C-alpha positions, 0 to 999 in steps of 0.5 A: 781510868775511873774504874777503881770501884770495879777493878784493880784489886782482889776484893768482894764485888770487884771483877777479877781475872785470875789464872792459877798455874800448877808449878809442880810440873817438870817444866818448872824444874829447876825453879830459879825464877817462877816468872821466868819459867812461866814465860819461857816454858809455860803451857796451857796444860799448866793452868789448874784453875781460871777465873774470868770476871769472877766466874770459875771457867777452868776447874782442875784443868778442865773447862767448866762451860765447854764440852771438851770431848765434843770439841776434841771429837769435832777437831779430830773429824775435821783433821781426818777429813782434811788428810783424806782430801790431801791424800786424794 
């Protein structure tokens, strides 16, 4: 593809998408195959850190560039409104 200078390895100056998973979770027990456990039992809540294009976007399980409290509040308000309409 001709992108060897930009992608394909973890090197300074190259783009990187990396997800670090917390394997010290009950879902990873028993740990027979880390990849197998991840594929069959993996959940978004297991993501500890996420780096996209070299930028840290999830740190310690929380979004860096999004206001999670506001997003969750808006989602709850939308669900509450939907349930009110459904019960009417």
